[in-house]
C-alpha angles and dihedrals in degrees: 000000000000113000149149117271120238119243089254092053090048092052092046092053093047091051095045102049126078101193127053137156128252119209115200134170133203138145092011093304126113116204128188119189136169118245136179110238149168125220126207100182095270107039140037106221122203140176119206143142132251114290147107094311095054092043091053096045091050088055095044116018094191109103142166123223125200131188130174144177120207118190091169136323092282096045118050143127131208130185126191121192132183125209151124130286117233121183113217105208100159142348139044095324091059092047091051091049092051090049093051092046094047092050094058114122100238123189116254090250110050140142129269089243089070092057116096095211148343091282095054131179083036115071127201116249090230127058096262095124110135120238134031121318115194143159136210115220104217116223101169137015136186133177140194131186143174123219124184118229091237098050136049111222095205096048094082 
């Protein structure tokens, strides 16, 4: 059965997942790209390197973020959130972002793009992580899901 997700289900999915997609738009081009992330209830935190995504978000801070979980074609969840990009170059915001990102529960097998530095899983106490640290301040969220009659999505 296709339905809207409750606010609690939306929050649960945002907290549980590790990879989402950022949609950004600048200079007449729309770009959607997967990113690893951490969510603290207010912000989506990300670590990346210079490239098209960061260039576009610096030009137009308004972004869309999407995350999903597909158990099978009859049992899935999808959340879309809208917010504003904020680069965290120095200061307490960057330190908080690094803390949130480093506390993620990553699976044993994961990609190098999820690591915050060459000494991962150990993180420096200062903000000397290479690359771009940013957050998305979420203003609005919505979620949809489909659950089959025969199977409970949240049971597994």
